[in-house]
N, C-alpha and C positions, 0 to 999 in steps of 0.2 A: 726082483724086488730088492731095492737097495735102502738100507737104513743107516742114516748118518747120526753119529753121536758127537756133539760139539763140546768143546772146552768152554766152561762158564766164564763170562767176562765181568759179571756184576761184582762190585766191590764187596769183599768179605765172603763171597760164595765159594765154598770148598767142596761142595757135592758134585757128583757126576751122575748123568741120567742112565747109564748102563754099567753093569758090573761084568766081570768075566763070566760069571754064572749065567746072566741073562743073555750076553752076547753068544754064548755057546747054544743056549736054547733057541735063540732066533735063527742061528745057523742050521739047527736041526729042523726048523720049519721050512728051510730052503731059502732064507733071506741072505743077502750079501751085507755084512756088517762092516762099516767103515768108521773108525774112531779118530778124532782129531788128536794129533800128537800132544801129550801132556794132559789130556783131559782128566785123567784119574789121579794125577800125582798128589793133589791136595787131600785126596781121600785114601792115600796109601796104596794106590793101584798104579803100577808102572806099565809102560806101553807093552812090554814083553808079555805081561799077563793077558792082555787083550789078544796079542798075536797067538799065544798058546791056545786061546779059546776059539780061534778060527777067524778073528777079525783082521782087517787090514788097518794100518795106521798111516796117516799122512797129514799134510797141512789142510787148512780149512777148505781151500779151493778144490783140492783133490777129493776130500770127503764129501763135499756138497755136490760134486759133479754127478748128474743124473740121479740124485737122491729122490726117492719116492716118499720117505718119511724122515723128518728131522726130530730127534729127541733132545730135550733140554730139561734142566731143572727149573730155571727161569727162562722166560721168553727171550730168544735171541734178538739182538739188535738187527732191525731190518737192513741197516747199511752193510751188515756183514754177510748178507744172504745173496749176494750178487750171483746170478746164474741159476738160481733155484727155479726148477721147471714149474710151470703152471699146474695146479692141481696137487702139488706135493702137500703132505700133511706136516704141520708143526704141532708136536705133542709135548706139552710142558705145563708148568704152572705159569699162567699168562697174566694174572692180575688184571682182569678185563676192565674193571672200573678205574683202577689207579693208572693203568696204561692204555687208556682208550685210544689215544692217537696212534700208538703202536699197532693196535688191532686194526685200525684203518689202513695202515701201511701193509700189514699182512694181506689184507683184502686186495690192495693195489698190486701186490706181487702175484696175485692169483692163487695164493696158498689157501688150504683149508686148515684153519687154526683151531686146535682142540685144547680147551682150558680144563686141565685135569682137576683143578680145585673145585670145579662145578659139577664133579661127579655126583650123581644122585645117591642119597643114602638109602639104597634098597639092597635087599639081600644079595643079589647076584653081583653087585658092584662093590661089596665090602672089601674084597682083595685088591681093588683098584683105587682105593680112596687114599690119595696122597696126604690129605689133611689129617686123617687119623694116624697114619703111620708116623708122620713127622711130629704131630702134636704129642704123641706118646713119648717120644724121645725128649721133646722140649720140657714136658712136665717133670721127667726124671732129672734132666740137667738143671732145671730151676732150683730144685732142692739142693743139689750139689753146689750150685753157685751161692745159695743162701748160707750153706754150711761153711763155705770158704770165707765168706765175709763176716760171719757171726763169730764173735770172740769168745764163745763158750761152747760147751759140749752139747750134743743133742740128747743122748739118753740120760736117765737118772743113774747116778753112780754112788754107791755106798762104799765109803772108804773109812780107814781107821781115823782119818783126820776129819770126817764129817760126810754129809750127804750133799750131792749135787742134784738139784732139781732138773727134771726133764724140760727141754725147750718146748714152748708152746707155739705151735704152727697153725696158722689160719689160712685156709685155701678159699679163694673167692672165685667162683666159676667152676662147676663140676662137669666139664666136658671130658674129652679124652685126656687132655693135658692135666686138668685138675684131678681126675681120678688117679693118674699115674703119680702126681705130686703127693697126694694123700698116701698112696701105698709106699712110696719111697721114704717119706718122712716117718711113717710108722715103722718101717724096717730099720731106720736109724735110731729109733727109740724115742721119738718126739711124742708129745701129747697133742693130738691133731683135732681140729674142728674145721668145718667147711660150710659154705653157703652157696645158694644158687637161686635164681628166680623160678626155676622149673621144679615143681613139687615132686615130680617123678624121681628126682635125684636123691631124695632123702633116704630111700632104701639102699641105694648104691653107697652112700656115705656110711651108713650103719654097717653095711656088709664088709667094709674095709676097716672097721674098728674105730672110726672117727665119730665125733659128735656133730650132728647137724644143727646149724644155726639158721632158723627160718622165721620169716615174718608170719605171725599167726593172727594178728589183730585185724588185718585187712582181708576180708573175705572175698571169694569169687574171682580171684586173680589167678590166671594160669599163664606162665611164661613160656610154654612150649610152642615153638613155631614149627614150620614145615621142615621135615627132614631131621627133627630132633634139635634144631638150633634154637637159641633163645630169641625172643622178640623184645621190642621196646616196651617198657612197662608204663603203667599210669603214674601220674604225679602223686596220687595217694600212696601207691606202693613205694615209690622212690623215697618219699618222706619217712614212711615207716621203716624202710630198710636202712636209711641213713641213721635213724635214731638207734636201731638195734646194733648196727655195725659200730657206731661211735662208742657204745658202752662196752662192746666186746673187744674191739681192736686195741683199746688202751691197755688191755691185760696181756697182749700177745708179744712174743719175742720176734716172730717171723711172720710176714704176710706174703702170700704168693697170689697174684691176680692173673687170671687167664681169660677174662670175659671178652668175647667178640660177637658182633652182630653182622652177618653177611651183608656186604654192600654199604655199610655205614661205618662211621668212625667208632672206635672202641668206646663203650660207655664209661663215664667217670664214676669210679667206685670209691676212691679214697681221696678225701679233700686234704688240703694243707693243714687244716685244724686237726684232722684225725691223725695225720703224721705227727704233729706236735704233741699229741696225747700219749704217744708211745714212749717208753723209757729210752734214754740214750743207750746206744749200742745195738738197738733193734735193727732189723733188716727187712726191706720190702723188695721183692723181685716182681717186676712188671713184664709179663710175657706178651702183653698187647702193645708194647711200646712202638712197634712198627706201624700200627694202625692208629696212632695218636695217643695211646696209653690209657690205662685205667687209673693211674695215680697222678694227682696234681704234683707237678715238680719233676716228674720223671723225664729224663733226657735220652733220646734214642742213641744208642751206641756208647753210653757213658754210665759210670757209677757216681752218683752225686750224694752229698750229705746235706740233710735239712733237719734242723732241730735235733741234731745228734743222731739222726736215723739215716742209715745208708739206703739209697734207692737205686737198685740195680736195673739197668735198662739195656741189656745186651740185645743186639739185633740178630735176626736170623739164627735163633738159638739152636735149632736142629743141625745147622751147618757146623756147629761147634763140636758135634759128634759125627764128623764127616763120613767115616768109614761105614758105620752102622746105618746112618741116615741114607747114604747112597745105596747101600744094599737093599733097604726097604723100598726106597723110591724107585729103584730100577725094577724091582719085582712088581710094584704097582703098574708101571708102564707095560711090562711084559704081560701081566695078567690081562690088562685091557686089550692089547693088540692080539694076543693069542686067542682070547675068548671070541674075537670077531674074525678070526682068520678063515678065509675061504680057501680050502685046500685046492680046489679046481683052478681058481684064479691065481693062487700063489701069493695072496696079499689079503689084508684085512678089509672088510666091507662094513659100512655103517648105513644101512638102508634108511630112507625117510620113514619116520614113524617109530624108529627104534628109541626107546626111552633114554638110553645112555647117550646115543648120538645126538638126539635133540637137545639134551641137557648141556653138552660140552662143546658142540660145534659152534664156533663164533662167525666164521667167514666161509664163503663158498662162491665160486664163479665170479670172483671180483667184487663181491658185495659182503657187507656185514649182515648176517642173517639171524642172529640170536635176538629173540623178543626182548630180553632184559636190557639189551644195548640199544634197542630201537624205540623203547617207550619213552 
């Protein structure tokens, strides 16, 4: 059983799909681990660390030779997979909707492509969930990015010269990233409020010491979708939310937006007029900028200024904490493969009808087989 770990080639991607820790664990399962030279350098892992963990290190052709499983953070370019044997697994974050043509090419190669971001949110898959592990870091980093751009202090400070008021931070979208953003902003001493379309998040906001800001006037609306994700809301709700947010956002120093809806462009949460209502020197961090952005005027990969307000649009935020992000991502992949490891066969097995396998397998036998890509 040969597992190949590739160096990431996407622009700005600093993570790696295996750590020395997980390479050692795979070796203990009886797998042969091959790592492409330089794969971990951007995440502060040198080739020697992989060798010490029992992995071999070589160029891409050598690493892919006879590989049964290819691990990646982002889906590898099919053009770089020459010689991949039919039936090999590609296990990575594959962006199935955004990279649909690439999925077709994986099928043409005869590979079984596994999209780790489609891992079902069930109890036994929690340790395999790359979205949760990476979003947690992104929420933390968003607050640090906001602090770096904000020209004032976060906590209230009482000095002989006078008192400095605490920064007011508003988090929009209370998933994993939003909850970590709330917790981090609170630890830095900010006065924090938060909102979400899912009523179940109100208790979570309160438990972190923040103030929930929720639409109350529109009854009978529940924004909870399958797997705990938000769903698209009614026009009535959107209008009520826009009115509530407009009155609240004008009083905030920092806004962090994290809202995503699977398979769709990110919902627009903050309009240009709402940006203009904030006082000069305020900061907005848009964590959804890679999916189109929650904030009007946000630019992917840039920090722009509109109406005196800085709008931060860093791409691939988790990758900016590459060492920790890689360690968690690598554990997610190991947890997935080891949980399905067939000791007799010496390899993982995902039988038909397995809830996890059916959720993440995109291609098989030269065909695209996932229902979400065929509908």
